[in-house]
Every structure is written in structure tokens, then in C-alpha cells.
OpenMM code with the backbone's topology and positions (N, CA, C; nanometers):
from openmm import Vec3, app, unit

residues = "MET SER ARG ARG TYR THR THR VAL LEU ASP ALA LEU THR VAL ALA ILE ARG LEU GLY VAL HIS PRO HIS GLU ALA GLU PRO GLN ARG VAL ARG VAL SER VAL ARG MET THR CYS ASP TYR GLU ALA VAL PRO PRO ASP ARG ILE ASP ALA VAL VAL ASP TYR ASP PHE VAL ARG THR GLY ILE HIS ALA LEU ALA GLY SER GLN GLY PHE ALA LEU GLN GLU THR LEU CYS GLU ALA VAL ALA ALA LEU CYS LEU ALA ASP ALA ARG VAL CYS GLU VAL TRP VAL GLN SER MET LYS LEU ASP VAL TYR PRO ASP ALA MET VAL GLY CYS GLU LEU VAL ARG ARG GLN ALA GLY GLY".split()
positions = [
    Vec3(-2.2611, -1.4904, -3.0909),
    Vec3(-2.1283, -1.5430, -3.0629),
    Vec3(-2.0695, -1.4663, -2.9445),
    Vec3(-2.0267, -1.5388, -2.8431),
    Vec3(-1.9721, -1.4719, -2.7260),
    Vec3(-1.8264, -1.4323, -2.7496),
    Vec3(-1.7839, -1.3394, -2.6686),
    Vec3(-1.6459, -1.2907, -2.6736),
    Vec3(-1.5851, -1.3091, -2.5357),
    Vec3(-1.4662, -1.3613, -2.5312),
    Vec3(-1.3958, -1.3806, -2.4047),
    Vec3(-1.2747, -1.2896, -2.3974),
    Vec3(-1.2599, -1.2316, -2.2806),
    Vec3(-1.1464, -1.1449, -2.2514),
    Vec3(-1.0909, -1.1863, -2.1161),
    Vec3(-0.9635, -1.1619, -2.0940),
    Vec3(-0.9041, -1.1849, -1.9631),
    Vec3(-0.8713, -1.0502, -1.9018),
    Vec3(-0.9307, -1.0257, -1.7866),
    Vec3(-0.9061, -0.9028, -1.7113),
    Vec3(-0.8064, -0.9369, -1.6016),
    Vec3(-0.7003, -0.8575, -1.5892),
    Vec3(-0.5869, -0.8914, -1.5032),
    Vec3(-0.5658, -0.7844, -1.3965),
    Vec3(-0.5453, -0.8310, -1.2741),
    Vec3(-0.4946, -0.7472, -1.1652),
    Vec3(-0.3678, -0.8179, -1.1199),
    Vec3(-0.2535, -0.7578, -1.1448),
    Vec3(-0.1267, -0.8272, -1.1242),
    Vec3(-0.0449, -0.7617, -1.0136),
    Vec3(0.0043, -0.8466, -0.9234),
    Vec3(0.1039, -0.8078, -0.8238),
    Vec3(0.0562, -0.6982, -0.7286),
    Vec3(-0.0680, -0.7092, -0.6829),
    Vec3(-0.1182, -0.6182, -0.5802),
    Vec3(-0.0568, -0.6605, -0.4477),
    Vec3(0.0146, -0.5717, -0.3819),
    Vec3(0.0775, -0.6035, -0.2545),
    Vec3(-0.0046, -0.5434, -0.1413),
    Vec3(-0.0463, -0.6307, -0.0480),
    Vec3(-0.1257, -0.5884, 0.0674),
    Vec3(-0.0605, -0.6414, 0.1942),
    Vec3(-0.0863, -0.5743, 0.3049),
    Vec3(-0.0449, -0.6235, 0.4363),
    Vec3(-0.1639, -0.6976, 0.4952),
    Vec3(-0.1426, -0.8234, 0.5306),
    Vec3(-0.2528, -0.9069, 0.5782),
    Vec3(-0.2012, -1.0043, 0.6836),
    Vec3(-0.2871, -1.0343, 0.7802),
    Vec3(-0.2540, -1.1394, 0.8768),
    Vec3(-0.2777, -1.2729, 0.8065),
    Vec3(-0.1704, -1.3449, 0.7834),
    Vec3(-0.1792, -1.4694, 0.7064),
    Vec3(-0.0753, -1.5667, 0.7581),
    Vec3(-0.1209, -1.6750, 0.8168),
    Vec3(-0.0273, -1.7764, 0.8617),
    Vec3(-0.0696, -1.8420, 0.9906),
    Vec3(0.0051, -1.9454, 1.0288),
    Vec3(-0.0253, -2.0242, 1.1468),
    Vec3(0.0809, -2.0099, 1.2555),
    Vec3(0.1912, -1.9455, 1.2242),
    Vec3(0.3012, -1.9339, 1.3189),
    Vec3(0.2865, -1.8084, 1.4043),
    Vec3(0.3363, -1.8114, 1.5276),
    Vec3(0.3236, -1.6949, 1.6161),
    Vec3(0.3771, -1.5654, 1.5545),
    Vec3(0.4870, -1.5728, 1.4796),
    Vec3(0.5434, -1.4509, 1.4202),
    Vec3(0.4574, -1.3970, 1.3053),
    Vec3(0.3547, -1.4729, 1.2640),
    Vec3(0.2659, -1.4278, 1.1577),
    Vec3(0.1367, -1.3649, 1.2115),
    Vec3(0.1345, -1.3376, 1.3421),
    Vec3(0.0168, -1.2734, 1.4024),
    Vec3(0.0006, -1.1297, 1.3540),
    Vec3(0.1104, -1.0685, 1.3178),
    Vec3(0.1074, -0.9322, 1.2639),
    Vec3(0.0936, -0.9383, 1.1121),
    Vec3(0.0336, -0.8377, 1.0513),
    Vec3(0.0226, -0.8377, 0.9050),
    Vec3(0.1590, -0.8489, 0.8366),
    Vec3(0.1604, -0.9218, 0.7271),
    Vec3(0.2823, -0.9345, 0.6471),
    Vec3(0.2494, -0.9037, 0.5016),
    Vec3(0.3535, -0.8766, 0.4241),
    Vec3(0.3326, -0.8433, 0.2828),
    Vec3(0.2973, -0.9692, 0.2042),
    Vec3(0.1866, -0.9582, 0.1301),
    Vec3(0.1413, -1.0661, 0.0437),
    Vec3(0.1093, -1.0058, -0.0924),
    Vec3(0.1584, -1.0688, -0.1964),
    Vec3(0.1304, -1.0239, -0.3333),
    Vec3(0.0198, -1.1121, -0.3909),
    Vec3(-0.0855, -1.0474, -0.4407),
    Vec3(-0.1995, -1.1195, -0.4967),
    Vec3(-0.2130, -1.0824, -0.6440),
    Vec3(-0.2261, -1.1836, -0.7271),
    Vec3(-0.2507, -1.1631, -0.8700),
    Vec3(-0.3772, -1.2387, -0.9090),
    Vec3(-0.4545, -1.1774, -0.9983),
    Vec3(-0.5831, -1.2333, -1.0391),
    Vec3(-0.5977, -1.2207, -1.1900),
    Vec3(-0.6458, -1.3275, -1.2527),
    Vec3(-0.6813, -1.3256, -1.3945),
    Vec3(-0.8235, -1.3783, -1.4070),
    Vec3(-0.9132, -1.2930, -1.4538),
    Vec3(-1.0539, -1.3297, -1.4683),
    Vec3(-1.0868, -1.3451, -1.6158),
    Vec3(-1.1320, -1.4634, -1.6559),
    Vec3(-1.1809, -1.4829, -1.7912),
    Vec3(-1.3270, -1.4407, -1.7910),
    Vec3(-1.3554, -1.3391, -1.8715),
    Vec3(-1.4886, -1.2780, -1.8735),
    Vec3(-1.5542, -1.3068, -2.0077),
    Vec3(-1.6813, -1.3404, -2.0009),
    Vec3(-1.7576, -1.3776, -2.1198),
    Vec3(-1.8647, -1.2727, -2.1459),
    Vec3(-1.8608, -1.2154, -2.2656),
    Vec3(-1.9578, -1.1139, -2.3068),
    Vec3(-2.0309, -1.1646, -2.4300),
    Vec3(-2.1556, -1.1233, -2.4474),
    Vec3(-2.2350, -1.1684, -2.5615),
    Vec3(-2.1818, -1.1147, -2.6941),
    Vec3(-2.1170, -1.0005, -2.6894),
    Vec3(-2.0608, -0.9377, -2.8098),
    Vec3(-1.9403, -0.8539, -2.7675),
    Vec3(-1.8731, -0.7971, -2.8639),
    Vec3(-1.7641, -0.7057, -2.8312),
    Vec3(-1.8227, -0.5927, -2.7482),
    Vec3(-1.7705, -0.5709, -2.6260),
    Vec3(-1.8300, -0.4669, -2.5431),
    Vec3(-1.8037, -0.3270, -2.5991),
    Vec3(-1.8996, -0.2364, -2.5789),
    Vec3(-1.8767, -0.0977, -2.6195),
    Vec3(-1.7676, -0.0363, -2.5321),
    Vec3(-1.7136, 0.0740, -2.5743),
    Vec3(-1.6012, 0.1392, -2.5074),
    Vec3(-1.6498, 0.2181, -2.3851),
    Vec3(-1.7089, 0.1433, -2.2887),
    Vec3(-1.7595, 0.2027, -2.1648),
    Vec3(-1.7252, 0.1087, -2.0485),
    Vec3(-1.6793, 0.1640, -1.9382),
    Vec3(-1.6397, 0.0827, -1.8234),
    Vec3(-1.7566, 0.0025, -1.7672),
    Vec3(-1.8785, 0.0549, -1.7769),
    Vec3(-1.9927, -0.0176, -1.7215),
    Vec3(-2.0328, -0.1386, -1.8073),
    Vec3(-1.9686, -0.1572, -1.9199),
    Vec3(-2.0007, -0.2693, -2.0090),
    Vec3(-1.9109, -0.3911, -1.9858),
    Vec3(-1.8113, -0.3769, -1.8988),
    Vec3(-1.7150, -0.4848, -1.8763),
    Vec3(-1.6956, -0.5081, -1.7261),
    Vec3(-1.6279, -0.6160, -1.6942),
    Vec3(-1.5892, -0.6417, -1.5557),
    Vec3(-1.4732, -0.5487, -1.5236),
    Vec3(-1.4951, -0.4617, -1.4277),
    Vec3(-1.3964, -0.3613, -1.3887),
    Vec3(-1.3079, -0.4181, -1.2780),
    Vec3(-1.1779, -0.4175, -1.2969),
    Vec3(-1.0865, -0.4739, -1.1973),
    Vec3(-1.0839, -0.3957, -1.0667),
    Vec3(-1.1414, -0.2750, -1.0645),
    Vec3(-1.1448, -0.1972, -0.9402),
    Vec3(-1.2146, -0.2727, -0.8280),
    Vec3(-1.3225, -0.3469, -0.8594),
    Vec3(-1.3950, -0.4166, -0.7532),
    Vec3(-1.3095, -0.5275, -0.6924),
    Vec3(-1.2214, -0.5882, -0.7702),
    Vec3(-1.1346, -0.6926, -0.7181),
    Vec3(-1.0298, -0.6313, -0.6261),
    Vec3(-0.9684, -0.5231, -0.6700),
    Vec3(-0.8676, -0.4549, -0.5879),
    Vec3(-0.9286, -0.4087, -0.4563),
    Vec3(-1.0438, -0.3442, -0.4647),
    Vec3(-1.1117, -0.2963, -0.3445),
    Vec3(-1.1488, -0.4138, -0.2540),
    Vec3(-1.1975, -0.5218, -0.3123),
    Vec3(-1.2352, -0.6395, -0.2349),
    Vec3(-1.1174, -0.7050, -0.1652),
    Vec3(-1.0040, -0.7129, -0.2314),
    Vec3(-0.8840, -0.7711, -0.1692),
    Vec3(-0.8375, -0.6833, -0.0536),
    Vec3(-0.8379, -0.5519, -0.0733),
    Vec3(-0.8023, -0.4617, 0.0367),
    Vec3(-0.8988, -0.4795, 0.1539),
    Vec3(-1.0269, -0.4976, 0.1263),
    Vec3(-1.1257, -0.5181, 0.2327),
    Vec3(-1.0981, -0.6494, 0.3069),
    Vec3(-1.0677, -0.7560, 0.2341),
    Vec3(-1.0333, -0.8830, 0.2983),
    Vec3(-0.9101, -0.8676, 0.3867),
    Vec3(-0.8108, -0.7963, 0.3373),
    Vec3(-0.6870, -0.7770, 0.4131),
    Vec3(-0.7109, -0.6963, 0.5403),
    Vec3(-0.8026, -0.6015, 0.5337),
    Vec3(-0.8265, -0.5143, 0.6482),
    Vec3(-0.9256, -0.5684, 0.7489),
    Vec3(-1.0064, -0.6668, 0.7098),
    Vec3(-1.1154, -0.7084, 0.7974),
    Vec3(-1.0906, -0.8392, 0.8700),
    Vec3(-1.0011, -0.9187, 0.8225),
    Vec3(-0.9818, -1.0495, 0.8838),
    Vec3(-0.8432, -1.1029, 0.8536),
    Vec3(-0.8087, -1.2111, 0.9213),
    Vec3(-0.6859, -1.2809, 0.8921),
    Vec3(-0.7190, -1.4196, 0.8405),
    Vec3(-0.6203, -1.4832, 0.7836),
    Vec3(-0.6361, -1.6178, 0.7288),
    Vec3(-0.5233, -1.7048, 0.7809),
    Vec3(-0.5546, -1.8287, 0.8139),
    Vec3(-0.4505, -1.9220, 0.8531),
    Vec3(-0.3726, -1.9688, 0.7300),
    Vec3(-0.4444, -1.9906, 0.6197),
    Vec3(-0.3832, -2.0520, 0.5018),
    Vec3(-0.3973, -1.9646, 0.3775),
    Vec3(-0.2969, -1.9707, 0.2916),
    Vec3(-0.3061, -1.9025, 0.1629),
    Vec3(-0.4177, -1.9628, 0.0780),
    Vec3(-0.4428, -2.0910, 0.0925),
    Vec3(-0.5505, -2.1546, 0.0185),
    Vec3(-0.6851, -2.0884, 0.0501),
    Vec3(-0.7066, -2.0574, 0.1767),
    Vec3(-0.8314, -1.9934, 0.2186),
    Vec3(-0.8416, -1.8519, 0.1636),
    Vec3(-0.7309, -1.7788, 0.1658),
    Vec3(-0.7281, -1.6448, 0.1073),
    Vec3(-0.7608, -1.6520, -0.0417),
    Vec3(-0.6981, -1.7429, -0.1136),
    Vec3(-0.7230, -1.7558, -0.2581),
    Vec3(-0.8685, -1.7924, -0.2861),
    Vec3(-0.9268, -1.8789, -0.2054),
    Vec3(-1.0678, -1.9149, -0.2227),
    Vec3(-1.1575, -1.7918, -0.2032),
    Vec3(-1.1258, -1.7094, -0.1044),
    Vec3(-1.2064, -1.5887, -0.0797),
    Vec3(-1.1974, -1.4920, -0.1969),
    Vec3(-1.0785, -1.4760, -0.2533),
    Vec3(-1.0618, -1.3875, -0.3686),
    Vec3(-1.1359, -1.4448, -0.4895),
    Vec3(-1.1255, -1.5756, -0.5101),
    Vec3(-1.1959, -1.6384, -0.6220),
    Vec3(-1.3468, -1.6192, -0.6088),
    Vec3(-1.4005, -1.6369, -0.4890),
    Vec3(-1.5446, -1.6188, -0.4670),
    Vec3(-1.5861, -1.4750, -0.4951),
    Vec3(-1.5030, -1.3810, -0.4564),
    Vec3(-1.5292, -1.2397, -0.4852),
    Vec3(-1.5439, -1.2179, -0.6356),
    Vec3(-1.4526, -1.2740, -0.7125),
    Vec3(-1.4538, -1.2565, -0.8583),
    Vec3(-1.5733, -1.3264, -0.9221),
    Vec3(-1.6018, -1.4488, -0.8781),
    Vec3(-1.7089, -1.5273, -0.9386),
    Vec3(-1.8473, -1.4778, -0.9000),
    Vec3(-1.8545, -1.3826, -0.8081),
    Vec3(-1.9836, -1.3218, -0.7746),
    Vec3(-2.0405, -1.2463, -0.8943),
    Vec3(-1.9542, -1.2065, -0.9877),
    Vec3(-1.9985, -1.1443, -1.1129),
    Vec3(-2.0178, -1.2568, -1.2146),
    Vec3(-2.1399, -1.2773, -1.2598),
    Vec3(-2.1724, -1.3888, -1.3500),
    Vec3(-2.0962, -1.3836, -1.4817),
    Vec3(-2.0447, -1.2669, -1.5201),
    Vec3(-1.9682, -1.2568, -1.6446),
    Vec3(-1.8297, -1.3190, -1.6321),
    Vec3(-1.7847, -1.3406, -1.5093),
    Vec3(-1.6556, -1.4064, -1.4864),
    Vec3(-1.6807, -1.5564, -1.4914),
    Vec3(-1.6327, -1.6212, -1.5978),
    Vec3(-1.6571, -1.7648, -1.6110),
    Vec3(-1.5451, -1.8476, -1.5493),
    Vec3(-1.4262, -1.7888, -1.5363),
    Vec3(-1.3138, -1.8588, -1.4749),
    Vec3(-1.2222, -1.7564, -1.4106),
    Vec3(-1.1624, -1.7945, -1.2976),
    Vec3(-1.0676, -1.7048, -1.2318),
    Vec3(-0.9451, -1.7847, -1.1878),
    Vec3(-0.8296, -1.7237, -1.2048),
    Vec3(-0.7027, -1.7762, -1.1557),
    Vec3(-0.6554, -1.6779, -1.0495),
    Vec3(-0.6204, -1.7302, -0.9328),
    Vec3(-0.5742, -1.6459, -0.8221),
    Vec3(-0.4420, -1.7007, -0.7722),
    Vec3(-0.3493, -1.6102, -0.7443),
    Vec3(-0.2205, -1.6479, -0.6867),
    Vec3(-0.1919, -1.5563, -0.5686),
    Vec3(-0.1470, -1.6147, -0.4576),
    Vec3(-0.0978, -1.5341, -0.3453),
    Vec3(0.0456, -1.5773, -0.3171),
    Vec3(0.1279, -1.4789, -0.2819),
    Vec3(0.2680, -1.5060, -0.2523),
    Vec3(0.3081, -1.4285, -0.1272),
    Vec3(0.3559, -1.5001, -0.0245),
    Vec3(0.4149, -1.4347, 0.0918),
    Vec3(0.5547, -1.3898, 0.0497),
    Vec3(0.5812, -1.2611, 0.0691),
    Vec3(0.7063, -1.2054, 0.0164),
    Vec3(0.8239, -1.2147, 0.1126),
    Vec3(0.7980, -1.2301, 0.2422),
    Vec3(0.9062, -1.2142, 0.3397),
    Vec3(0.9288, -1.3351, 0.4298),
    Vec3(0.8777, -1.4523, 0.3926),
    Vec3(0.8969, -1.5714, 0.4747),
    Vec3(1.0436, -1.6136, 0.4734),
    Vec3(1.1020, -1.6169, 0.3548),
    Vec3(1.2416, -1.6556, 0.3394),
    Vec3(1.3177, -1.5420, 0.2721),
    Vec3(1.4461, -1.5295, 0.3019),
    Vec3(1.5229, -1.4220, 0.2378),
    Vec3(1.5517, -1.4483, 0.0898),
    Vec3(1.5385, -1.5744, 0.0467),
    Vec3(1.5781, -1.6095, -0.0896),
    Vec3(1.4643, -1.6658, -0.1747),
    Vec3(1.3409, -1.6607, -0.1239),
    Vec3(1.2296, -1.7164, -0.2010),
    Vec3(1.0964, -1.6615, -0.1492),
    Vec3(0.9977, -1.6617, -0.2382),
    Vec3(0.8597, -1.6332, -0.2001),
    Vec3(0.7879, -1.7676, -0.1935),
    Vec3(0.6827, -1.7745, -0.1105),
    Vec3(0.6027, -1.8968, -0.1025),
    Vec3(0.4577, -1.8611, -0.1283),
    Vec3(0.3861, -1.9530, -0.1959),
    Vec3(0.2512, -1.9137, -0.2315),
    Vec3(0.1592, -2.0283, -0.2642),
    Vec3(0.0462, -1.9880, -0.3166),
    Vec3(-0.0600, -2.0794, -0.3567),
    Vec3(-0.1265, -2.0213, -0.4801),
    Vec3(-0.1744, -2.1058, -0.5660),
    Vec3(-0.2572, -2.0590, -0.6767),
    Vec3(-0.3669, -2.1606, -0.7030),
    Vec3(-0.4755, -2.1104, -0.7577),
    Vec3(-0.5890, -2.1964, -0.7886),
    Vec3(-0.6630, -2.1428, -0.9092),
    Vec3(-0.7449, -2.2280, -0.9672),
    Vec3(-0.8358, -2.1918, -1.0759),
    Vec3(-0.9743, -2.2384, -1.0333),
    Vec3(-1.0714, -2.1487, -1.0454),
    Vec3(-1.2100, -2.1832, -1.0161),
    Vec3(-1.2974, -2.1369, -1.1310),
    Vec3(-1.4077, -2.2090, -1.1521),
    Vec3(-1.5025, -2.1759, -1.2592),
    Vec3(-1.6408, -2.1555, -1.2006),
    Vec3(-1.7252, -2.0870, -1.2755),
    Vec3(-1.8645, -2.0727, -1.2346),
    Vec3(-1.9270, -2.2104, -1.2205),
    Vec3(-2.0204, -2.2253, -1.1304),
    Vec3(-2.0911, -2.3511, -1.1147),
    Vec3(-2.1551, -2.3894, -1.2484),
    Vec3(-2.1402, -2.5139, -1.2856),
    Vec3(-2.1956, -2.5591, -1.4133),
    Vec3(-2.1073, -2.5287, -1.5324),
    Vec3(-1.9919, -2.4624, -1.5093),
    Vec3(-1.9057, -2.4244, -1.6211),
    Vec3(-1.7879, -2.5110, -1.6418),
] * unit.nanometer
topology = app.Topology()
chain = topology.addChain("A")
for resn in residues:
    res = topology.addResidue(resn, chain)
    for name in ("N", "CA", "C"):
        topology.addAtom(name, app.Element.getBySymbol(name[0]), res)
């Protein structure tokens, strides 16, 4: 009997080049949240190497932010989802990105859900 857990990385704020407008050529603050549904064959033992560790997602998002820019939040979310789904134990991922400083009274963003192929 498999066991499912949701591993969460919530409200990670990174500076990233994201957007299509001239004023977005410089990095801006973007908040990224990730929820990974992870499937294990049994209750995992109390060891970090037995589960999906959220450190790789945080490190991967920082790497994406530092290495390239994105025109669209949709593209950023797809890249984060692909990063998560590279671990076969992640059967589903929810990703949200929010630009924090576009408007003084609101955040704007994108979210998506992706599943492993065949899932």
C-alpha cells in the first residue's frame, strides 16, 4: 500500500528577470510556492534520504532565477514543475508564482498543476 505526502515550499521570494515590458529587464521580486505530492511504497523511515527533500526545489529555483530570465510566469512555472517532476516519487506538483511589485495594491501571478507522464 502506497503512502502519499505533500511536501511544501511556501513563499520563497527570489529576484528574477521576468516579464515582457522594458521596465522588467531588471530582476524583480517574485514569490514562488510549490506543493509536491509524493508517493512512497510505505511510511518512510525517519531519514531525509528516504523522502523528497525540499532543499533541491529551493536550490533549483534559485538557480533558475540566477541563470536566465523568463518572458512569462507560465514559462517559469513550467520550469519549476519540470524540476520537481524529475524525481519519480513526485506524482503531482502545484506551482504558483506571484510578481510582488507590479501594482501597489495587488500581486499578479500564475499557477499550474502537472502530473508525471502516465499519471
